[in-house]
C-alpha positions in Angstrom: 149.2 133.5 56.5 146.6 136.0 55.4 146.1 134.3 52.0 145.5 130.9 53.7 142.8 132.6 55.9 141.1 134.0 52.9 141.1 130.6 51.1 139.7 128.9 54.2 136.9 131.5 54.6 136.0 131.2 50.8 136.0 127.4 51.0 133.7 127.5 54.1 131.3 129.9 52.4 131.3 127.7 49.3 130.4 124.6 51.4 127.7 126.5 53.3 126.2 127.6 49.9 126.3 124.0 48.7 124.3 122.8 51.8 121.8 125.7 51.4 121.3 124.7 47.8 120.8 121.0 48.8 118.3 122.0 51.4 116.4 124.1 48.9 116.3 121.3 46.4 115.1 118.7 48.9 112.2 120.9 50.0 111.1 122.0 46.5 111.2 118.8 44.5 107.7 117.3 44.2 108.2 113.8 45.5 110.8 114.3 48.2 108.8 113.0 51.1 109.3 116.2 53.2 106.0 117.9 54.1 106.5 121.5 55.0 102.9 122.6 54.4 99.8 121.4 56.3 97.5 118.7 54.9 94.7 120.0 52.7 91.2 118.6 52.7 89.7 117.0 49.7 88.4 113.7 48.5 90.3 110.5 47.6 90.0 108.6 44.3 92.1 105.7 43.0 93.4 104.3 39.7 95.2 101.1 38.7 98.4 101.2 36.6 100.5 98.4 35.0 103.7 100.4 35.7 104.1 103.5 37.8 107.8 104.0 37.1 109.3 106.0 40.0 106.0 107.8 41.0 106.2 108.7 44.6 103.7 109.6 47.4 103.3 113.4 47.3 103.8 113.8 43.6 101.4 116.3 42.0 98.1 115.4 40.3 97.4 117.9 37.5 94.7 118.8 35.1 95.4 121.1 32.1 98.7 121.9 33.8 97.1 123.1 37.1 97.8 121.2 40.3 94.5 119.7 41.5 95.8 117.3 44.2 98.6 114.9 45.0 99.4 111.2 45.3 98.3 110.1 48.7 99.3 106.4 48.6 100.7 103.6 46.4 100.1 99.9 47.0 100.5 96.7 45.0 97.4 94.6 44.2 98.6 91.0 44.4 95.4 89.7 42.8 95.6 91.8 39.6 99.3 92.4 39.7 98.9 96.2 39.3 99.9 99.3 41.2 97.0 101.0 42.9 97.5 104.8 43.3 95.4 106.7 45.7 95.0 110.4 44.9 93.7 113.3 47.1 91.9 115.8 45.0 91.4 119.3 46.5 87.8 120.0 47.4 87.4 123.0 45.1 87.9 120.6 42.1 84.7 118.7 42.6 83.5 118.7 39.0 86.0 116.4 37.3 84.1 114.0 35.0 83.9 110.4 36.2 85.1 109.1 32.9 88.4 111.1 33.0 91.7 109.6 31.9 94.7 109.3 34.2 98.3 109.0 32.9 101.7 109.0 34.5 103.8 111.7 33.0 107.4 113.1 33.5 108.4 116.6 34.4 111.0 117.3 31.8 113.4 114.8 30.3 114.7 113.4 33.6 112.3 115.0 36.1 110.0 113.4 38.6 106.8 111.6 37.7 103.3 113.1 38.2 99.7 112.1 37.3 98.0 114.1 34.6 94.2 113.9 34.4 92.4 114.5 31.1 88.7 115.3 31.3 86.1 112.9 30.0 82.7 114.0 28.7 80.4 112.5 31.2 77.8 114.2 33.4 78.8 112.3 36.5 81.7 113.6 38.6 84.4 112.0 40.6 83.6 111.7 44.3 85.2 110.1 47.4 86.0 106.5 46.7 85.7 106.7 42.9 88.0 104.6 40.7 89.4 106.1 37.5 89.1 103.2 35.0 91.0 104.6 32.0 94.7 104.8 32.7 98.1 105.0 30.9 101.2 103.6 32.7 104.5 105.4 32.9 106.8 105.4 29.9 110.1 104.1 31.3 113.0 105.8 29.4 115.3 102.7 29.8 112.7 100.5 28.1 112.5 102.9 25.1 116.3 103.0 24.8 116.5 99.2 25.0 113.8 98.8 22.3 115.6 101.3 20.0 118.9 99.6 20.3 117.3 96.2 19.8 115.6 97.4 16.7 118.8 99.0 15.4 120.9 95.9 16.1 118.4 93.6 14.4 118.7 95.7 11.2 122.5 95.3 11.3 123.0 99.0 11.8 122.5 99.8 8.1 120.0 101.9 6.5 117.7 100.0 4.0 115.6 102.8 2.6 118.2 104.5 0.4 117.5 104.7 -3.3 119.8 102.6 -5.5 121.3 103.4 -8.9 118.9 100.9 -10.6 115.9 103.0 -9.8 114.8 105.5 -12.4 115.5 109.1 -11.8 113.3 111.9 -13.0 114.6 113.6 -16.2 115.3 117.2 -16.1 114.2 119.5 -18.9 116.7 121.9 -20.4 
């Protein structure tokens, strides 16, 4: 009887620990949709991408690895058939060159997507309503794997760059 009680308490604690871990992960992942902090002020800029992968509202916007803002909105432009991403940049980062480059990047191998900004060299700075013209879309892992397998299968799965016996070999000196 006492052994059953110990197992039940242990199982209950394990389940509670699992729920606590789940709650922690849902509040700490970048694009979870939960907002635990207050909205920050800043200015909004936008950029158009051919493919945003699984980028989500709330994902970080970084520059040189430092978080400078977040994704404020995502919509589809039916005229150009592109995704338009609206970003809120924190007000203290008001000297980002207007000709900066925006790319969608991945946190780790299977992590969430975020936008990385690379600075341009211009003297004009981004301001509210600016559009970042130079963009690079998300690299979708599934597309890369499919291209690899298609390339591998078209070669027949054999290696073609191995030397043959008919090629001359360098002579060794004794």
